[in-house]
ZADO-1210 file (C-alpha; in nm, 4 decimals, padded with zeros to 6 digits):
<atoms>
<atom x="00.0000" y="00.0000" z="00.0000" code="UNK" pos="1"/>
<atom x="00.2857" y="00.2394" z="00.0778" code="UNK" pos="2"/>
<atom x="00.4313" y="00.1745" z="-00.2679" code="UNK" pos="3"/>
<atom x="00.1030" y="00.2749" z="-00.4321" code="UNK" pos="4"/>
<atom x="00.0745" y="00.5877" z="-00.2168" code="UNK" pos="5"/>
<atom x="00.4306" y="00.6855" z="-00.3091" code="UNK" pos="6"/>
<atom x="00.3629" y="00.6319" z="-00.6804" code="UNK" pos="7"/>
<atom x="00.0436" y="00.8377" z="-00.6592" code="UNK" pos="8"/>
<atom x="00.2203" y="01.1209" z="-00.4790" code="UNK" pos="9"/>
<atom x="00.4573" y="01.1491" z="-00.7765" code="UNK" pos="10"/>
<atom x="00.1771" y="01.1725" z="-01.0353" code="UNK" pos="11"/>
<atom x="00.0671" y="01.5062" z="-01.1769" code="UNK" pos="12"/>
<atom x="-00.2687" y="01.5985" z="-01.0215" code="UNK" pos="13"/>
<atom x="-00.4277" y="01.6132" z="-01.3679" code="UNK" pos="14"/>
<atom x="-00.3521" y="01.2451" z="-01.4367" code="UNK" pos="15"/>
<atom x="-00.6052" y="01.1225" z="-01.1736" code="UNK" pos="16"/>
<atom x="-00.9440" y="01.1702" z="-01.3416" code="UNK" pos="17"/>
<atom x="-01.1634" y="00.9856" z="-01.0903" code="UNK" pos="18"/>
<atom x="-01.1124" y="00.8415" z="-00.7447" code="UNK" pos="19"/>
<atom x="-01.3544" y="00.7098" z="-00.4870" code="UNK" pos="20"/>
<atom x="-01.3783" y="00.4112" z="-00.2512" code="UNK" pos="21"/>
<atom x="-01.4253" y="00.1693" z="-00.5452" code="UNK" pos="22"/>
<atom x="-01.1785" y="00.2811" z="-00.8124" code="UNK" pos="23"/>
<atom x="-00.8897" y="00.5055" z="-00.9081" code="UNK" pos="24"/>
<atom x="-00.8792" y="00.6108" z="-01.2734" code="UNK" pos="25"/>
<atom x="-00.5664" y="00.7684" z="-01.4223" code="UNK" pos="26"/>
<atom x="-00.5154" y="00.9051" z="-01.7724" code="UNK" pos="27"/>
<atom x="-00.2012" y="00.8293" z="-01.9761" code="UNK" pos="28"/>
<atom x="-00.0158" y="00.6917" z="-01.6721" code="UNK" pos="29"/>
<atom x="-00.0367" y="00.3486" z="-01.5110" code="UNK" pos="30"/>
<atom x="00.0852" y="00.3486" z="-01.1502" code="UNK" pos="31"/>
<atom x="-00.0457" y="-00.0069" z="-01.1003" code="UNK" pos="32"/>
<atom x="00.1006" y="-00.1648" z="-01.4162" code="UNK" pos="33"/>
<atom x="00.3407" y="-00.3759" z="-01.2084" code="UNK" pos="34"/>
<atom x="00.0694" y="-00.4987" z="-00.9726" code="UNK" pos="35"/>
<atom x="00.2068" y="-00.3311" z="-00.6593" code="UNK" pos="36"/>
<atom x="00.0563" y="-00.4046" z="-00.3180" code="UNK" pos="37"/>
<atom x="-00.2697" y="-00.2149" z="-00.2833" code="UNK" pos="38"/>
<atom x="-00.3525" y="-00.2503" z="-00.6525" code="UNK" pos="39"/>
<atom x="-00.6425" y="-00.4767" z="-00.7403" code="UNK" pos="40"/>
<atom x="-00.7602" y="-00.5814" z="-01.0839" code="UNK" pos="41"/>
<atom x="-00.7013" y="-00.3230" z="-01.3564" code="UNK" pos="42"/>
<atom x="-00.8861" y="-00.2352" z="-01.6739" code="UNK" pos="43"/>
<atom x="-00.6868" y="-00.0498" z="-01.9408" code="UNK" pos="44"/>
<atom x="-00.9132" y="00.1336" z="-02.1859" code="UNK" pos="45"/>
<atom x="-00.7717" y="00.2789" z="-02.5088" code="UNK" pos="46"/>
<atom x="-00.8932" y="00.6284" z="-02.5968" code="UNK" pos="47"/>
<atom x="-00.7011" y="00.6191" z="-02.9255" code="UNK" pos="48"/>
<atom x="-00.4404" y="00.4011" z="-03.0984" code="UNK" pos="49"/>
<atom x="-00.2002" y="00.2605" z="-02.8364" code="UNK" pos="50"/>
<atom x="00.0218" y="-00.0415" z="-02.7864" code="UNK" pos="51"/>
<atom x="00.0961" y="-00.2112" z="-02.4567" code="UNK" pos="52"/>
<atom x="00.3018" y="-00.5162" z="-02.3658" code="UNK" pos="53"/>
<atom x="00.1311" y="-00.8013" z="-02.1814" code="UNK" pos="54"/>
<atom x="00.2624" y="-01.1539" z="-02.1239" code="UNK" pos="55"/>
<atom x="00.5716" y="-01.0636" z="-02.3271" code="UNK" pos="56"/>
<atom x="00.3760" y="-00.9712" z="-02.6411" code="UNK" pos="57"/>
<atom x="00.2735" y="-00.6365" z="-02.7878" code="UNK" pos="58"/>
<atom x="-00.0964" y="-00.5668" z="-02.8071" code="UNK" pos="59"/>
<atom x="-00.2251" y="-00.2993" z="-03.0449" code="UNK" pos="60"/>
<atom x="-00.5453" y="-00.1308" z="-02.9327" code="UNK" pos="61"/>
<atom x="-00.7909" y="00.1133" z="-03.0912" code="UNK" pos="62"/>
<atom x="-01.0353" y="00.3526" z="-02.9281" code="UNK" pos="63"/>
<atom x="-01.2723" y="00.1593" z="-02.7047" code="UNK" pos="64"/>
<atom x="-01.0560" y="-00.1555" z="-02.6877" code="UNK" pos="65"/>
<atom x="-00.9675" y="-00.2769" z="-02.3399" code="UNK" pos="66"/>
<atom x="-00.7708" y="-00.5359" z="-02.1471" code="UNK" pos="67"/>
<atom x="-00.8533" y="-00.6648" z="-01.7968" code="UNK" pos="68"/>
<atom x="-00.5601" y="-00.7636" z="-01.5752" code="UNK" pos="69"/>
<atom x="-00.5801" y="-00.9725" z="-01.2578" code="UNK" pos="70"/>
<atom x="-00.4164" y="-00.8227" z="-00.9457" code="UNK" pos="71"/>
<atom x="-00.1068" y="-01.0397" z="-00.9911" code="UNK" pos="72"/>
<atom x="-00.0592" y="-00.9716" z="-01.3644" code="UNK" pos="73"/>
<atom x="00.1964" y="-00.7189" z="-01.4866" code="UNK" pos="74"/>
<atom x="00.2058" y="-00.5205" z="-01.8072" code="UNK" pos="75"/>
<atom x="00.4025" y="-00.2419" z="-01.9705" code="UNK" pos="76"/>
<atom x="00.1770" y="00.0564" z="-02.0356" code="UNK" pos="77"/>
<atom x="00.1684" y="00.2395" z="-02.3689" code="UNK" pos="78"/>
<atom x="00.4667" y="00.4707" z="-02.4232" code="UNK" pos="79"/>
<atom x="00.2485" y="00.7093" z="-02.6244" code="UNK" pos="80"/>
<atom x="-00.1187" y="00.7711" z="-02.6969" code="UNK" pos="81"/>
<atom x="-00.4329" y="00.8221" z="-02.4919" code="UNK" pos="82"/>
<atom x="-00.5523" y="00.5578" z="-02.2443" code="UNK" pos="83"/>
<atom x="-00.7039" y="00.5068" z="-01.9002" code="UNK" pos="84"/>
<atom x="-00.5955" y="00.2730" z="-01.6220" code="UNK" pos="85"/>
<atom x="-00.8966" y="00.1841" z="-01.4044" code="UNK" pos="86"/>
<atom x="-00.7786" y="00.0255" z="-01.0792" code="UNK" pos="87"/>
<atom x="-01.0358" y="-00.1703" z="-00.8807" code="UNK" pos="88"/>
<atom x="-00.9565" y="-00.1037" z="-00.5160" code="UNK" pos="89"/>
<atom x="-00.9128" y="-00.4413" z="-00.3462" code="UNK" pos="90"/>
<atom x="-01.0887" y="-00.3412" z="-00.0229" code="UNK" pos="91"/>
<atom x="-01.3783" y="-00.1479" z="-00.1707" code="UNK" pos="92"/>
<atom x="-01.7134" y="-00.1655" z="00.0125" code="UNK" pos="93"/>
<atom x="-01.9836" y="-00.4064" z="-00.1017" code="UNK" pos="94"/>
<atom x="-02.1764" y="-00.2721" z="-00.4000" code="UNK" pos="95"/>
<atom x="-02.5337" y="-00.1655" z="-00.3203" code="UNK" pos="96"/>
<atom x="-02.8108" y="-00.3249" z="-00.5226" code="UNK" pos="97"/>
<atom x="-03.0372" y="-00.1269" z="-00.7542" code="UNK" pos="98"/>
<atom x="-03.3292" y="-00.3156" z="-00.5951" code="UNK" pos="99"/>
<atom x="-03.4095" y="-00.5397" z="-00.8912" code="UNK" pos="100"/>
<atom x="-03.1864" y="-00.7060" z="-01.1481" code="UNK" pos="101"/>
<atom x="-03.2945" y="-00.6530" z="-01.5094" code="UNK" pos="102"/>
<atom x="-03.0218" y="-00.7152" z="-01.7688" code="UNK" pos="103"/>
<atom x="-02.9902" y="-00.4335" z="-02.0232" code="UNK" pos="104"/>
<atom x="-03.0404" y="-00.5308" z="-02.3875" code="UNK" pos="105"/>
<atom x="-02.8197" y="-00.4466" z="-02.6877" code="UNK" pos="106"/>
<atom x="-02.4896" y="-00.4220" z="-02.4960" code="UNK" pos="107"/>
<atom x="-02.1764" y="-00.6280" z="-02.5657" code="UNK" pos="108"/>
<atom x="-02.0353" y="-00.8151" z="-02.2639" code="UNK" pos="109"/>
<atom x="-01.6536" y="-00.7940" z="-02.2609" code="UNK" pos="110"/>
<atom x="-01.5634" y="-00.9356" z="-01.9182" code="UNK" pos="111"/>
<atom x="-01.7637" y="-01.1057" z="-01.6435" code="UNK" pos="112"/>
<atom x="-01.5766" y="-01.1555" z="-01.3155" code="UNK" pos="113"/>
<atom x="-01.6843" y="-01.2362" z="-00.9616" code="UNK" pos="114"/>
<atom x="-01.6753" y="-00.8743" z="-00.8419" code="UNK" pos="115"/>
<atom x="-01.7390" y="-00.6663" z="-01.1529" code="UNK" pos="116"/>
<atom x="-01.8251" y="-00.6877" z="-01.5196" code="UNK" pos="117"/>
<atom x="-01.7226" y="-00.4798" z="-01.8199" code="UNK" pos="118"/>
<atom x="-01.9413" y="-00.4148" z="-02.1222" code="UNK" pos="119"/>
<atom x="-01.9676" y="-00.1874" z="-02.4202" code="UNK" pos="120"/>
<atom x="-02.2877" y="00.0119" z="-02.3895" code="UNK" pos="121"/>
<atom x="-02.4422" y="00.0658" z="-02.7329" code="UNK" pos="122"/>
<atom x="-02.7697" y="00.2200" z="-02.8422" code="UNK" pos="123"/>
<atom x="-02.8322" y="00.3612" z="-03.1900" code="UNK" pos="124"/>
<atom x="-02.9808" y="00.7056" z="-03.2417" code="UNK" pos="125"/>
<atom x="-03.3581" y="00.6963" z="-03.1970" code="UNK" pos="126"/>
<atom x="-03.3526" y="00.3591" z="-03.0167" code="UNK" pos="127"/>
<atom x="-03.4939" y="00.2985" z="-02.6684" code="UNK" pos="128"/>
<atom x="-03.3554" y="00.0473" z="-02.4198" code="UNK" pos="129"/>
<atom x="-03.6368" y="-00.1091" z="-02.2171" code="UNK" pos="130"/>
<atom x="-03.6430" y="-00.0822" z="-01.8390" code="UNK" pos="131"/>
<atom x="-03.3231" y="-00.2281" z="-01.6947" code="UNK" pos="132"/>
<atom x="-03.0945" y="-00.1955" z="-01.3928" code="UNK" pos="133"/>
<atom x="-02.7327" y="-00.1097" z="-01.3172" code="UNK" pos="134"/>
<atom x="-02.5144" y="-00.1385" z="-01.0099" code="UNK" pos="135"/>
<atom x="-02.2597" y="00.1307" z="-00.9219" code="UNK" pos="136"/>
<atom x="-02.0323" y="00.1800" z="-01.2216" code="UNK" pos="137"/>
<atom x="-01.7553" y="00.3666" z="-01.3982" code="UNK" pos="138"/>
<atom x="-01.8649" y="00.5051" z="-01.7355" code="UNK" pos="139"/>
<atom x="-01.6110" y="00.5988" z="-02.0045" code="UNK" pos="140"/>
<atom x="-01.7857" y="00.7988" z="-02.2769" code="UNK" pos="141"/>
<atom x="-01.6673" y="00.7266" z="-02.6327" code="UNK" pos="142"/>
<atom x="-01.9238" y="00.9121" z="-02.8498" code="UNK" pos="143"/>
<atom x="-02.0844" y="01.2532" z="-02.8255" code="UNK" pos="144"/>
<atom x="-02.4632" y="01.2184" z="-02.8132" code="UNK" pos="145"/>
<atom x="-02.7643" y="01.2973" z="-02.5948" code="UNK" pos="146"/>
<atom x="-02.9765" y="01.0660" z="-02.3804" code="UNK" pos="147"/>
<atom x="-03.3280" y="01.0828" z="-02.2434" code="UNK" pos="148"/>
<atom x="-03.3744" y="00.8740" z="-01.9296" code="UNK" pos="149"/>
<atom x="-03.6716" y="00.7720" z="-01.7165" code="UNK" pos="150"/>
<atom x="-03.5400" y="00.6553" z="-01.3743" code="UNK" pos="151"/>
<atom x="-03.7862" y="00.4643" z="-01.1550" code="UNK" pos="152"/>
<atom x="-03.9679" y="00.7023" z="-00.9208" code="UNK" pos="153"/>
<atom x="-03.8010" y="01.0163" z="-01.0577" code="UNK" pos="154"/>
<atom x="-03.8702" y="01.2721" z="-01.3322" code="UNK" pos="155"/>
<atom x="-03.7224" y="01.2174" z="-01.6776" code="UNK" pos="156"/>
<atom x="-03.3766" y="01.3628" z="-01.7376" code="UNK" pos="157"/>
<atom x="-03.1682" y="01.4562" z="-02.0418" code="UNK" pos="158"/>
<atom x="-02.7930" y="01.3910" z="-02.0349" code="UNK" pos="159"/>
<atom x="-02.5240" y="01.5072" z="-02.2762" code="UNK" pos="160"/>
<atom x="-02.2549" y="01.2489" z="-02.3469" code="UNK" pos="161"/>
<atom x="-01.9126" y="01.4159" z="-02.3752" code="UNK" pos="162"/>
<atom x="-01.6331" y="01.2092" z="-02.5356" code="UNK" pos="163"/>
<atom x="-01.3552" y="01.0988" z="-02.2956" code="UNK" pos="164"/>
<atom x="-01.5615" y="01.1964" z="-01.9898" code="UNK" pos="165"/>
<atom x="-01.5192" y="00.9493" z="-01.7037" code="UNK" pos="166"/>
<atom x="-01.7742" y="00.9400" z="-01.4246" code="UNK" pos="167"/>
<atom x="-01.9125" y="00.7129" z="-01.1532" code="UNK" pos="168"/>
<atom x="-02.2870" y="00.6493" z="-01.1436" code="UNK" pos="169"/>
<atom x="-02.4936" y="00.5118" z="-00.8528" code="UNK" pos="170"/>
<atom x="-02.7279" y="00.2121" z="-00.8874" code="UNK" pos="171"/>
<atom x="-03.0367" y="00.2791" z="-01.0974" code="UNK" pos="172"/>
<atom x="-03.3375" y="00.1198" z="-01.2639" code="UNK" pos="173"/>
<atom x="-03.4410" y="00.3145" z="-01.5732" code="UNK" pos="174"/>
<atom x="-03.5441" y="00.3335" z="-01.9399" code="UNK" pos="175"/>
<atom x="-03.3031" y="00.5077" z="-02.1814" code="UNK" pos="176"/>
<atom x="-03.3416" y="00.6545" z="-02.5303" code="UNK" pos="177"/>
<atom x="-03.0659" y="00.7954" z="-02.7509" code="UNK" pos="178"/>
<atom x="-03.2028" y="01.1277" z="-02.8725" code="UNK" pos="179"/>
<atom x="-02.8766" y="01.2649" z="-03.0161" code="UNK" pos="180"/>
<atom x="-02.7629" y="01.2286" z="-03.3766" code="UNK" pos="181"/>
<atom x="-02.4904" y="00.9742" z="-03.2934" code="UNK" pos="182"/>
<atom x="-02.5215" y="00.6350" z="-03.1249" code="UNK" pos="183"/>
<atom x="-02.4553" y="00.5909" z="-02.7554" code="UNK" pos="184"/>
<atom x="-02.1190" y="00.4199" z="-02.7103" code="UNK" pos="185"/>
<atom x="-01.9607" y="00.3824" z="-02.3661" code="UNK" pos="186"/>
<atom x="-01.7322" y="00.1421" z="-02.1840" code="UNK" pos="187"/>
<atom x="-01.8898" y="00.0515" z="-01.8491" code="UNK" pos="188"/>
<atom x="-01.7196" y="-00.1159" z="-01.5518" code="UNK" pos="189"/>
<atom x="-02.0044" y="-00.2193" z="-01.3231" code="UNK" pos="190"/>
<atom x="-01.9781" y="-00.3621" z="-00.9726" code="UNK" pos="191"/>
<atom x="-02.1912" y="-00.6610" z="-00.8880" code="UNK" pos="192"/>
<atom x="-02.4100" y="-00.6301" z="-00.5778" code="UNK" pos="193"/>
<atom x="-02.2841" y="-00.8253" z="-00.2796" code="UNK" pos="194"/>
<atom x="-02.4513" y="-01.1643" z="-00.2498" code="UNK" pos="195"/>
<atom x="-02.6233" y="-01.2302" z="00.0816" code="UNK" pos="196"/>
<atom x="-02.4434" y="-01.4797" z="00.3015" code="UNK" pos="197"/>
<atom x="-02.5983" y="-01.8081" z="00.4129" code="UNK" pos="198"/>
<atom x="-02.8948" y="-01.7387" z="00.6339" code="UNK" pos="199"/>
</atoms>
């Protein structure tokens, strides 16, 4: 843990784009590439053309491509280009439930682990995604567009999607429509609600 804190203290403040009790997201730097103590699983998301080294081999990535690394796996981050390192904090609190579990349609599952899943969120312009749920999640916005949302028990909202924005959303059950000219396209890292223990 001290190693991670030391590495973070040396980072420019602008490189940390999001941090809370679940994740730390850095842009164009990878303080947890070597799997130091205090680093959990990591998700590297390309924001443009990049190349990283993993398991002794180069891996070329385009915008929206990603690689998930276990806590004990090491990699060499890209020497150039735009990317994010999303570190899952190993001692994060249990994820709260949205209340019901309704799988969203039209998304592409990219990783399904015990603690979190990663998917590409896609919804063409003019399309509506039926009522569905999400746990707490990191959202990496890839396309500029506009959404109309109907959260359970709340008024409808409109949200602008700004490319390269990274934010953390709470659990929700809602209906979503893409009302912008471009499709919705996001990378989402969503925490799974804690399973109740044996009763």
